[in-house]
N, C-alpha and C positions, 0 to 999 in steps of 0.2 A: 606623203611625199617625202623622199629623202634625197641625198646628194647622188647616191647610187643610181636612182631612177633618172635623174637628170644627165648624168654623165653617159648612161647608156643611150637615153634618147639622143643627146647631142651626136654620139658616134654613128648612130643609125641614120639620122637626119642628114649628117654631112656625107656619108659614104653612099646613102641611098641603096644600101645592100646589107642584109642581115649577115651574110656570110663575111663580108669585108669587115664590118663593124666588130664581129666576133673575134676575127683574127687580130684586129687593132687593139682590142681590149684584152685579148688572151683569155676569153670566157667561151663558154659553149653556147651555141646559137639559141637553144630552147631558153636559156636564162634571159637572153635579150628579149625574145618574144613575151616572156612572162612578165618582165619588168615594164614593157611597153603597154601591155594590157592593163597591168595595175595602175600606171600613171594616166592613161585615158579614162579608166573607170573613176579614178579619184577626181579628175578634172570634169568629167562628164562631157568630153568632146573627143572627136576623132582627130588625131595628130598626123597620122599617115594614112594615105589611101594606098592600099596594096592589092596586087593581083599576083598570079603566079609568075609574071614576068617583069612587072613594073612596081617600083615603090616611089610614091611622091608625096611631098608635103601638102598638107591642107593649109588654108589660110591660118587656122589657129596653130598649126605646126610651125609655120614660118615665124609667126610672132614669138612663139615660145622658144624657137632656136635662137633668135636674135637676143632675147633677154637671158636665156641660158648661157649663151657665150659671155655676156657681160658679167653676169653673176659669178660664173666659175673663174673667169679671169680675175675679178676682184678677190675672190676667196682665195685663189693661188697666191695673189700679191699679199693678202693678209697673212697667210700661212708663212710665206717668206719673211715678212716683217717680224712676226711673232718669234720665229727662229732666230732671227738676227738680234731681237731684243734679248733673248735668252743667252745669246753669246756676246753681249755687251756692246753691240754695234749701234744700238738705238737707245736714247734716253739721256740722262744727265750725269755729269761727273763733278762733284764739288771738292776741289782740291786746295788744301791749305799748304803754304810753304813759308820758309824764311829765306831772306833774300840772297846775300852774297855766297853762301854754300852751294846754292842750287844753279848759280849762273852757268857753270861749265856744262851742264847737261839738260836742264828743264826745258828750254826752247826746243832743243833737238828731239827730246822725248815726246813733247806735246805735238810737234809737226808729225812725227811718225804715227802717233795715236790717232791724229786727225786724218791721216791717210787710210788707216785700218778701220777707223770707226767714224766716217764722215758725218753721220747723223746723230752723233752724240754732242750735246751742247755742254761746253766746258765752262765752269765758273771758278775763277781763280780767287784766293783770298791770301794776301801777304800779311802775316801776323808774327808775333813774337813766339818763341818756342812754347812757352807755357800756354799761350792762348790757343795755338794749334791743338796740342794735346786736348784742352778742354773742349774745343769745338768738335773734335773728331769723337770725344766720348760722349757728348751729349746729343750727336746725331746731326749737328749743323754742317759738319763736313764728312765726307766719305772716306777721305785718306789725308794724310799729312806728311810733309817732308820737314823734318824738325830735329832738334837736339833732345836727348834725354833730359827729363826733369826729375826732381826728387820724388814727386807724387806719382811717377808714372807706373809703378807696380800697382798701386791702389786703383788706378783707373781701368785696369784689366784690358789693355789693348795689345794686339799683336804688333811685333816689330821686325823690320828686316834691316840690318846694318848695311849701309851703303859704303861707308868710308870712315876711317879714323884719320882726322886731321891734326897734325902736330901744332902746338902753340909756338909763336914766333914773337920776337921783338921787332918792332918797326921803328927805326930811328931816322932822324934828319941825315941827309946825305953827308953833311960836314961833321957829324958827331964823331968823336974819337973812337966810338966802338962800332961804327957803321961798317967798317971793312973786315970785321972778324968772321971767320968761318962759322962760329957758334959762340954762344954766351952762356954762362952758368947763371942759374937764377939768383944766386947770391951777389952777383955783380950788379943787380937791379936794386940792391938794398938802399943805396943812397940816391937813387934817381926818382925824379917825379914821374909817376905811371899814369897812364890813360887807359881805362878799361870800360867796357860796355856797362851801362847801369844794371844793378841786380834786378830791378823790377822788369827790365826788358829781356834779360837772359840770366836767370838764376844759375843755371847749369854751368855756363861759361864763366861768369863772375866768381862763383864759388870755387871753381876748379883753379882759377889763377890765384886767388887768395890762399887756397890750401898749399899750392906749390910754393908760394912765398914763405909761408909758415914752415913748411918742411925743410926749406933752405935756411931757416933760422932768423927770419926778420918780418916785421910787419911793414907791408907796402905803404909808400907814401902816394896816395891817390890825388893826383893834381886835378883830374877831371874824370867824370863818369857820364858821358853823354848817353842819350836815349837812342840813337842810331848808330850802329857800328861804323858805318863809313865816316861819321863825324870823328872817330878816333884818328883816322888818317889826316883828316883836316887840321886837328890840333898838332899832330906830329909835324906836319908840313909847316905850320906856323912857328915850330920851335918850342912848344909848351911842354914837351916831355917825350917819354918813350911809350909807345902803345904796346899793348900785349894783346894779340888777336889770333885766331886760327889762320893757318896758311893760305886759305882761300881769300881771306880778306886782305892779307899781306901782298898778295899777288896783284891786288888792284892799285897799290901804291905806285905813283908814277916815278920811275927811275930817271935821272940820278938823284932827284930831290929827296928821295927816301930809300932806305934799304931794309930788307927783311932779313933778320939773323935767327936761325933756329936756336931754341933754348934746350939746355941740358941740365939734369937728365930730362930725357923727352917725356913730355906731357901731351896727351891727345884727347880730342873730344869728338865723339861719334856723331855722324849724321845718319838719321834712320827714317825709315818709311814706317808709318803707323796706320793702323786700321782697326775697326771694331772687332770685338769677339764674336758678335752675332753675325748671321749669314750676310755677306756683302750683296750689293746690287750688282747686276752683271757688268755695267760700264766700269765700276771700280775694280772688279775682279780682273777685267781685261787690261785696265791701266797697271794694276800691280804685276800682272803676268809680263807685260811688256817691260817694266823696270827690272823684274827678276831675270828676264832673257838678257837684257842688255848688260846687267851685272855680271852674269856667268860668262858672257862673251868678251867682256872687257870694253865693250862699246860705250857704256855708260860714261866712262872717264876718257875715252879716246874719241876725238872728233874725226869723223870719216866723210 
């Protein structure tokens, strides 16, 4: 018995006419007759009582028609689910991310992804940039939204750059430099600086220190908190000048704080990373959505 036999039988039983069933299935009538005989022979029962004028179901035929309808309906549903799974619409998505840089878009992207792929279960992990890379590389995450790290080339992951963010100085609103249009790095030489701890963001920390060295001074690090939003709390308390990406600077409440671009401009990228080996379909669907929004400009434009 195969599915062709059952589909042919279902059409004949529902139409109670070999000619109408043949037209419905777009096959020749002798093929239907042959398939029915083969099915009856395999089951050892008569399914249809037929004369020259009348075709009717036997008791065995009625039972088989009921079960065939259920079986084929379930099979069709399974086929649809298999195809949706292959398209990334069913399954799990494990996404790692870093906090403030993803605030402008991550919620919107996840909402759109949920509309497109409602049967995908999403697991979110907020981690440090280094930890996101590590977890994607060892398979604990499917994708990561993170900063580049020194070891990223050795990890062999693919990357898509989403944005370059300028570094800014964040100052208390009453600071003498707070109303400047921009600041040169060397103007920070005598100022107590507050930057994210290196263990929590080596790429950002090293970029800031390198910019200070290029400007000809060794920075005075007043505080190196483990959470980047804490940089703003220190600034708000008057403990020094924070150096952060512009996405973090935008979180500072005016007028108590002011964000001032630094010159020459230094930037740090935000990237999407994924493994070199074949992606799971839900991850590929999410990456495709991010790339689509990046091309259209929607990623950074709230619509």
